[in-house]
N, C-alpha and C positions, 0 to 999 in steps of 0.2 A: 577528576574528571567527572561531568556531568553526566552518567549513566542517569537515566531519569526513571525507567522500569523495566524491567523484564517479567515475561509472562510464561510460566510453561503451562503452552495448549495440550498437549499429551504426552507421553514418555519417548515419542521420536521427533516431536516439535516446540520450538522455542522462540518468542520475541524479544528482541532488544529494542527500546527506544532512548535516544540521546536529545539531550536541551544542549542546542549548540549556543555556547557563549564564549567561548576561546576565541584568542586571535587566530588568524590563519596562519600565523609562523606558528604558534604554538601547536595547532593540529597537524601541522605539516612535519614535525619532527617526528622521526624512525621511519614515514611512509613512504615507500619505494613502489612508483606507480609502475605497469607496464607500458609499452611505447602507445598502444590503444587509449588507455586511460588517460596517460599524460598529455596527449593530444587533445583528448575531449576537455581535461581540466584547464589545458593552456587557452582553449578556446572560448571560456566561461568568462564574461564581462562582467558578472556580478558578483561580489566579494562573498556575499551571503551564500550563494550557490557554489562558489569554491568552497568555502568552510564546512557547507553540507556535504559535499563530496567526499572532503578527508573525514570527517566522522562517521560517513557508513564505513571508512577502512577500519577507524577505531571498534565499530561494531562488530565488524567482521575478527577482529582479532579477539575478541572477547570468545569467538569459537575456533579461536584455533587458525584461522585462515588470514593468508595476506593478498595483497591486490593482484598478485597473478595467478592464484588459485580461482579467479571470475573472468568467464569470457562471456559474450554476447552472440546471440545467434543474428539471422539476416533480418528477423523481425524487431530485433533490440531487447529480446529476453534474457535477462541474466540466468546465468549456470555455474554451478561450482564444478570444478574438474574431477572431483572423486563422486561424483553422482549423486550429492545432496542437491535437495531441491533450496533454492532461494529466492525471496521477492524481496525489492526495495522500496523504498517511499520517503518524500521529504516535501513538507511544507513549513516555509517560513524559516524559524529557528528550532522544527522539531525532525527529526529523521528517525528511519525505523528500519529493521530488516525483521524477515521470519525467515527461519531455517527448519528445515524436514528431513531427515533420513527417509521417509516412506510415502510422504503426501504430496500431492499438486497443492502447492499453497501460493497465496497473492495477499499483498497487504497494500492498505492507502490509508494517507493522514492526510487531513485537511482541516484548514482553517475556517470556522464558522463566522459565515459572511452575508450579510441582508444579498448580494449580487446575484446568491444562487436563485433568489427567486425569479431572475431575470431570463435564464436557461433552462429553469427546471421545465418547461415543456419540451425541449430537445432531447430531454432523457427518460421522463416519466409522466403519466398522465397527473398533471398538476390537480386538477380537481378531488382526488382524492384525499388531497391534503389540508382542505379548507375548513374542515369540521376542527382542525384544532384550535386550541384555546388561545393562542397568540401568536405574532409573527415568529418571534423566537423559538417557539415550537415547532413551526413549520421548517424554519432553518437549519435548525437542529435534525429533523426527519428528513428533510432532503438530503442534508449533508452526510448523513448514515447511508440513503439510498443512493446514492452518488458514489462513497466509497465503496460500496458494496459490487457496484456495477463495475467500477474502477479494478477493485481486485480481481474480479470473476475473469474480465478483460484480458490482463495478466497472467493468470492461468491458462487460459485458451492459446493466447497467442498468435491469434491469427488475424490478419487484417481483414477488413470487410465487417467485422460484426457490431453492428447496430445496438447502441443502448438502450433505444425508445424502443425497437422492435425486436431486438434477439434476447435481451438480457430482463427475465422477469425476478421480482423481488418480493418474497411474501410480506404481506402485513406484519407489525410487531408491535408491540409497548415499548419505551423506553425501560422499564422496569426489568426488562426481561434480557436486556444486553446480548439479544441474540435473534437470528431467524434464519430463513432456509430462501434459496435462489436456483436459477435454473437458466441454462441458453439453449436455447432452440434455433440453429443454425441449419439451413440445408441438409435438412431429413435428421442431423442428429439432435440428441437430447441429452445432456448432461446436468447434472445435481450438485450442489454444492451446501456445505455447513457455513454459517456467516455469524460472525463474532464483531461485538462494537464497544469500546470502550471512551469514554470523553474525557478531556482535561483542559484547564487552563483555555477553555476557548478552542479548543482542537478537537477532533474525532479520527480516532483510529478505527478502521474496518480491516478484518481480517478475515479468511475465507477457506476452506479445505475442501478440493474435490470430493465427492462420495466415491468410494473405491467399488460400490454396488453396478455403479454403471456399467 
């Protein structure tokens, strides 16, 4: 099975990433979906999406969970029935989950693509990135910023948050592999620690809510 990478974030928090290479039939073996998830699965027109969906259940199994241990709230945020915290992401042929016993967590995986240049103004002040050495460096940095904001949005779990106006990501260098971020929304301020890794033209960003808030 192509478990691609695991990351121990801290004693209570871990990440697992899967490279989806198997057939849908192979991934479906031994997986029993809840009625809700079966309905979601049946409605997926893309085989790649179905394979990604099943691979996430294999990632959950690494931590001793089955599909029925997972449920979604009204905003679509996933939860585990035992009270542990989970966040899920997939992009093309990579999927990932982050699970924590104690921290509010979010994860996002994105393929690095130049199309992000066209939408950058919708989620960050693009002028900040024009000093970078080349287009690929800009794409990499914008992908990290987008992934950070997506991760925070998943943690916050409330509709109405604007990536551009409510989520701020502190500047960072590629070599640091980490930064900080905050959400300012309706008078509430929350802070987050953000880490990122890059592999095979993809970026994985994960965030943990600061407990001091």
